[in-house]
C-alpha positions in Angstrom: -41.1 0.7 -25.4 -42.0 -3.0 -24.6 -39.6 -4.9 -22.3 -38.6 -7.4 -25.0 -37.7 -4.6 -27.4 -35.6 -2.9 -24.8 -33.8 -6.2 -24.1 -33.1 -6.7 -27.8 -31.7 -3.1 -28.0 -29.4 -3.8 -25.0 -28.2 -7.1 -26.5 -27.6 -5.3 -29.9 -25.9 -2.3 -28.1 -28.2 0.2 -29.8 -27.1 3.7 -28.9 -29.4 5.5 -26.4 -29.7 8.5 -28.8 -31.4 6.5 -31.6 -33.4 3.9 -29.6 -36.7 5.8 -30.1 -36.4 6.0 -33.9 -35.0 2.4 -34.2 -38.0 1.2 -32.2 -40.4 3.0 -34.5 -38.6 1.5 -37.5 -38.9 -2.0 -36.1 -42.6 -1.5 -35.4 -43.1 -0.6 -39.1 -41.2 -3.7 -40.3 -37.8 -2.2 -41.2 -34.8 -4.4 -40.8 -32.1 -2.0 -39.4 -28.4 -2.4 -39.9 -25.5 -0.6 -38.3 -27.1 2.7 -37.2 -25.3 5.2 -34.9 -26.4 8.1 -32.7 -23.3 10.2 -33.8 -21.5 12.7 -31.5 -18.4 12.2 -29.3 -16.8 8.8 -29.7 -19.0 8.1 -32.7 -19.2 9.3 -36.3 -19.9 12.9 -36.7 -23.5 12.4 -37.9 -26.3 10.3 -36.5 -27.7 7.8 -39.1 -30.0 4.9 -39.5 -29.4 2.3 -42.1 -32.0 -0.4 -43.2 -32.4 -3.0 -45.9 -34.2 -1.7 -49.0 -37.6 -3.2 -49.5 -38.3 -3.7 -45.8 -40.8 -1.6 -43.8 -44.3 -0.2 -44.8 -43.1 3.2 -46.1 -43.6 5.0 -42.9 -40.1 6.4 -42.6 -39.7 7.4 -46.3 -42.7 9.7 -45.7 -41.6 11.1 -42.4 -37.8 11.1 -42.2 -37.7 14.9 -42.5 -39.9 15.3 -39.4 -37.0 13.6 -37.5 -34.3 15.8 -39.0 -32.9 13.1 -41.3 -32.0 13.3 -45.0 -31.4 10.5 -47.5 -27.8 9.8 -48.3 -28.1 9.5 -52.1 -25.7 7.7 -54.3 -22.9 9.8 -55.9 -20.2 9.2 -58.5 -17.9 7.9 -55.7 -20.3 5.0 -55.1 -18.9 2.5 -57.5 -20.5 -0.8 -56.7 -17.5 -2.6 -58.1 -15.2 -0.7 -55.7 -17.1 -1.2 -52.5 -18.4 -4.8 -52.6 -19.6 -6.0 -49.2 -20.1 -2.5 -47.6 -23.5 -1.3 -46.3 -22.5 2.4 -47.2 -20.0 4.3 -49.2 -17.0 5.3 -47.0 -16.6 8.5 -48.9 -20.1 10.0 -49.0 -22.2 7.8 -46.8 -24.7 6.6 -49.3 -26.4 3.3 -48.8 -25.0 0.4 -51.0 -25.6 -3.2 -51.8 -29.4 -3.2 -50.8 -29.1 -0.8 -47.8 -30.6 2.6 -47.5 -29.0 5.2 -45.2 -30.5 8.4 -43.7 -28.3 10.8 -41.8 -28.9 13.6 -39.4 -26.2 16.3 -39.0 
């Protein structure tokens, strides 16, 4: 990774366990938002979240190669109930212009 990318990740406090995938997403033009490596002291699952419509389609074609799956919207994801959230607190689906992929 380039020095300026490492410095940006340090400033943003990007978890060590997802730095590689976040760096790849950035290189492909994705605007990431609140991602986590998971594990002890974190949420149970690792996940990456990015703004819908960003990126060049690279991750959508390869997410399974990295062990991720798309957190799709469910009945619990009422847009009116969860205004301002980037993902549904019940099922983890991306909301309000965000896409979220998880890795158990």
